[in-house]
C-alpha positions as CSV (number, residue, x, y, z in Angstrom):
1,X,18.9,-25.0,58.3
2,X,19.5,-21.4,57.3
3,X,22.5,-22.6,55.1
4,X,20.2,-25.0,53.4
5,X,17.7,-22.2,52.8
6,X,20.3,-19.8,51.8
7,X,21.8,-22.4,49.1
8,X,18.2,-23.0,47.8
9,X,17.7,-19.3,47.4
10,X,20.9,-18.9,45.6
11,X,20.1,-21.5,43.3
12,X,16.5,-20.3,42.6
13,X,18.1,-16.6,41.9
14,X,20.5,-18.3,39.3
15,X,17.9,-20.1,37.6
16,X,15.6,-16.8,37.6
17,X,18.5,-14.9,36.2
18,X,19.1,-17.6,33.2
19,X,15.3,-17.5,32.6
20,X,15.4,-13.6,32.2
21,X,18.3,-13.6,29.9
22,X,16.5,-16.3,27.8
23,X,13.3,-14.5,27.7
24,X,14.4,-11.8,25.3
25,X,15.9,-14.5,23.0
26,X,12.6,-16.6,22.9
27,X,10.6,-13.3,22.2
28,X,12.6,-12.4,19.4
29,X,12.5,-16.0,17.8
30,X,8.7,-16.1,18.2
31,X,8.6,-12.8,16.3
32,X,10.8,-13.8,13.6
33,X,9.0,-17.3,13.1
34,X,5.6,-15.5,13.5
35,X,3.2,-13.8,10.9
36,X,6.0,-11.4,9.4
37,X,4.5,-8.9,7.3
38,X,6.2,-6.1,5.3
39,X,4.9,-2.8,3.8
40,X,4.1,-2.6,0.2
41,X,5.5,0.1,-2.1
42,X,3.6,3.3,-2.0
43,X,0.6,3.3,-4.7
44,X,-0.2,7.1,-5.7
45,X,-3.6,8.0,-7.4
46,X,-3.3,11.1,-9.4
47,X,-6.0,12.7,-11.7
48,X,-4.2,14.0,-14.8
49,X,-7.6,15.2,-16.4
50,X,-9.6,18.5,-16.6
51,X,-12.5,17.1,-14.5
52,X,-13.1,15.1,-11.4
53,X,-13.0,11.3,-11.3
54,X,-15.1,9.3,-8.9
55,X,-15.3,5.9,-7.2
56,X,-11.8,4.9,-7.8
57,X,-11.3,1.2,-6.9
58,X,-8.1,-0.6,-7.2
59,X,-7.6,-4.4,-6.5
60,X,-4.1,-5.0,-5.7
61,X,-2.4,-7.9,-3.8
62,X,-5.6,-9.0,-2.0
63,X,-6.4,-5.4,-1.1
64,X,-9.0,-3.1,-2.3
65,X,-8.0,0.6,-2.3
66,X,-11.0,3.0,-2.8
67,X,-11.1,6.7,-3.2
68,X,-14.5,8.4,-3.3
69,X,-13.4,11.4,-5.7
70,X,-10.4,13.0,-6.9
71,X,-10.2,16.5,-8.4
72,X,-8.0,17.4,-11.3
73,X,-4.4,17.7,-10.5
74,X,-4.8,16.1,-7.0
75,X,-3.0,13.1,-5.8
76,X,-3.3,10.6,-2.9
77,X,-1.0,7.8,-1.8
78,X,-1.5,4.6,0.3
79,X,0.6,1.6,1.1
80,X,-0.6,-1.5,2.9
81,X,1.1,-4.7,4.6
82,X,1.9,-7.9,2.6
83,X,2.7,-11.3,4.0
84,X,5.1,-12.1,1.3
85,X,6.9,-9.9,-1.6
86,X,5.5,-12.3,-4.2
87,X,1.9,-11.2,-3.1
88,X,2.6,-7.7,-4.9
89,X,2.9,-9.0,-8.2
90,X,0.1,-10.2,-10.3
91,X,-3.2,-9.0,-11.6
92,X,-4.2,-5.5,-10.8
93,X,-7.9,-4.4,-11.6
94,X,-8.9,-0.7,-11.5
95,X,-12.3,1.1,-12.1
96,X,-13.3,4.5,-11.8
97,X,-16.2,6.8,-13.1
98,X,-15.3,9.6,-15.4
99,X,-17.0,13.1,-15.4
100,X,-19.6,11.7,-18.0
101,X,-20.7,9.1,-15.6
102,X,-19.3,6.4,-17.5
103,X,-17.5,3.5,-15.4
104,X,-14.1,2.9,-17.0
105,X,-12.2,-0.4,-16.2
106,X,-8.6,-1.4,-16.7
107,X,-6.5,-4.6,-15.8
108,X,-2.7,-5.0,-16.1
109,X,-0.2,-7.5,-14.7
110,X,2.4,-5.8,-12.4
111,X,5.4,-7.8,-12.9
112,X,8.8,-8.2,-10.8
113,X,10.6,-6.5,-13.5
114,X,8.3,-3.5,-13.5
115,X,9.8,-2.9,-9.7
116,X,13.2,-4.8,-9.5
117,X,14.2,-2.9,-6.5
118,X,11.3,-4.1,-4.6
119,X,13.5,-6.1,-2.1
120,X,16.2,-3.4,-1.6
121,X,15.4,-2.0,1.7
122,X,17.4,1.3,1.0
123,X,15.0,2.4,-1.9
124,X,11.7,4.3,-1.8
125,X,9.7,2.2,-4.0
126,X,6.4,3.7,-5.5
127,X,3.9,3.0,-8.2
128,X,2.1,6.2,-9.6
129,X,-1.3,5.8,-11.4
130,X,-2.3,8.7,-13.5
131,X,-5.8,8.6,-14.3
132,X,-7.6,10.6,-16.9
133,X,-11.1,10.4,-18.0
134,X,-10.8,7.4,-20.2
135,X,-7.5,5.9,-19.5
136,X,-4.5,5.7,-17.4
137,X,-0.6,5.8,-17.4
138,X,1.5,3.8,-14.9
139,X,4.8,4.7,-13.7
140,X,7.1,3.0,-11.1
141,X,10.2,4.1,-9.0
142,X,12.3,2.0,-11.1
143,X,11.2,3.1,-14.6
144,X,13.9,5.0,-16.4
145,X,12.4,8.5,-17.2
146,X,14.4,9.1,-20.4
147,X,12.0,11.6,-21.8
148,X,11.0,13.5,-18.6
149,X,7.5,12.2,-18.5
150,X,7.3,12.2,-14.8
151,X,8.3,15.9,-14.7
152,X,5.9,16.6,-17.5
153,X,2.8,14.6,-15.8
154,X,3.8,16.7,-12.6
155,X,3.5,20.1,-14.5
156,X,0.0,18.9,-16.0
157,X,-1.2,17.9,-12.6
158,X,-0.3,21.4,-11.3
159,X,-2.0,23.1,-14.4
160,X,-5.2,21.0,-13.9
161,X,-5.4,21.8,-10.3
162,X,-5.0,25.4,-10.7
163,X,-7.5,25.7,-13.4
164,X,-10.0,23.5,-11.7
165,X,-9.8,25.6,-8.4
166,X,-10.4,29.0,-10.2
167,X,-14.0,27.7,-11.1
168,X,-14.7,25.3,-8.4
169,X,-14.8,25.1,-4.6
170,X,-12.6,22.1,-3.4
171,X,-14.8,19.4,-1.9
172,X,-14.1,17.3,1.2
173,X,-15.3,14.2,-0.2
174,X,-11.9,13.2,-1.6
175,X,-10.2,12.9,1.7
176,X,-8.1,9.6,2.0
177,X,-7.9,6.2,0.3
178,X,-9.2,3.3,2.2
179,X,-7.8,-0.1,2.3
180,X,-9.6,-3.3,2.7
181,X,-9.1,-7.0,2.1
182,X,-10.5,-8.4,-1.0
183,X,-13.8,-10.6,-0.3
184,X,-14.5,-13.6,-2.5
185,X,-18.3,-14.0,-2.4
186,X,-17.8,-17.8,-3.1
187,X,-15.8,-18.2,0.0
188,X,-16.8,-18.1,3.7
189,X,-16.1,-14.9,5.3
190,X,-13.4,-16.5,7.6
191,X,-11.7,-17.7,4.7
192,X,-12.1,-14.8,2.2
193,X,-10.2,-12.5,4.7
194,X,-7.4,-14.7,5.8
195,X,-4.1,-14.6,4.2
């Protein structure tokens, strides 16, 4: 009787050992098959003008990035998660309020050839949006800077920031960029927020 119980115990122990060895495999398999998301390139908002800009809204890849205000020379950055690399490319909609209270709107198509290193995990990918009072400039980490434009823009940001701070107290209302999913009012909430 003891021999039979011992044999059954050893058989159960072997089965448990095999189960514990397979458990990490199935866990990793489930993670790989599951909802895999990757981080987007970092998106920088920079105010390259002489006055504050407010109510910055950027609709990009199913996300709405908002920033209440950005003082001259200041920059903020944000990334978000994507369900696939292809979702990052497409129509980008921007709007902001300039110092005269006018709402400025811009749209552009961000294409794969604007950021060809997107799938290379060894690169630091970013998109820099330089806002001014009536327009904007866009630079990506893959754009060759043959004329030193990035350096010139960074110097301009420093000059605007310094001049603005001499005559104004920095405000706290331009803290961080918030990210929310795009909501389509024609769709039910559960469908508009699922990707």
